[in-house]
C-alpha positions as CSV (number, residue, x, y, z in Angstrom):
1,M,-1.6,-11.3,17.1
2,T,0.6,-14.2,16.7
3,S,1.4,-16.8,14.0
4,I,-0.1,-20.2,13.8
5,Y,2.3,-23.2,13.6
6,G,2.7,-26.8,14.5
7,N,-0.3,-29.0,15.4
8,E,-2.8,-26.1,15.1
9,D,-1.9,-25.5,11.5
10,S,-2.0,-29.3,10.7
11,N,-5.4,-29.7,12.5
12,A,-6.9,-26.7,10.7
13,R,-5.7,-28.0,7.3
14,Q,-7.2,-31.4,8.0
15,N,-10.6,-29.6,8.4
16,G,-10.2,-27.5,5.2
17,I,-9.2,-24.3,7.1
18,K,-6.2,-22.1,6.3
19,A,-5.1,-20.9,9.7
20,S,-3.8,-17.4,9.6
21,A,-3.3,-16.0,13.1
22,R,-4.1,-16.2,16.8
23,A,-5.4,-13.3,18.9
24,I,-5.5,-13.3,22.7
25,I,-8.0,-11.0,24.4
26,R,-9.6,-10.8,27.8
27,A,-12.5,-13.2,28.0
28,E,-14.9,-10.5,29.3
29,D,-14.3,-8.5,26.1
30,Y,-15.4,-11.3,23.8
31,G,-19.1,-11.6,23.0
32,G,-19.0,-14.6,20.6
33,E,-18.2,-12.5,17.5
34,T,-17.3,-14.6,14.4
35,I,-15.6,-11.8,12.4
36,L,-12.5,-9.8,13.5
37,D,-11.3,-6.7,11.7
38,Y,-7.6,-6.1,12.5
39,S,-5.8,-3.0,11.4
40,G,-2.5,-3.3,13.3
41,G,0.9,-4.6,12.2
42,R,2.6,-3.6,8.9
43,S,-0.6,-3.2,6.9
44,T,-2.3,0.2,6.7
45,E,-5.6,-1.5,5.7
46,A,-7.8,-3.5,8.0
47,V,-7.8,-7.3,7.3
48,R,-11.0,-9.3,8.0
49,Y,-10.6,-12.6,9.7
50,T,-13.1,-15.3,10.6
51,V,-12.9,-16.9,14.0
52,Y,-12.8,-20.7,13.4
53,R,-12.0,-21.8,17.0
54,T,-11.7,-20.4,20.5
55,Y,-9.9,-21.6,23.6
56,L,-10.6,-20.2,27.1
57,D,-7.5,-19.9,29.2
58,R,-8.3,-18.5,32.7
59,D,-9.2,-14.8,32.1
60,N,-8.2,-14.8,28.5
61,I,-9.6,-16.3,25.3
62,E,-7.6,-17.3,22.4
63,L,-9.2,-16.6,19.0
64,Y,-7.9,-18.8,16.1
65,L,-8.4,-16.9,12.9
66,S,-8.5,-17.6,9.2
67,K,-8.8,-15.3,6.2
68,K,-9.3,-15.9,2.5
69,K,-6.6,-14.7,0.2
70,G,-7.2,-11.1,-0.8
71,E,-10.1,-10.7,1.7
72,Q,-10.1,-7.3,3.3
73,K,-12.6,-5.2,5.1
């Protein structure tokens, strides 16, 4: 999981989306899901993200994620 910054953040905001994070996974592990529950990092509770955009990069796929304030699993 990485932060969103620069052009991605600006482009998302222009479309009314609050970009929250980016996840990179193997493309073969992605089945088109639109919801991602993440329980890593500093939080002990899972956070629910919506996939608003994907980008295929060779064998990996980048998932661009947004969440609503206070939205958790």
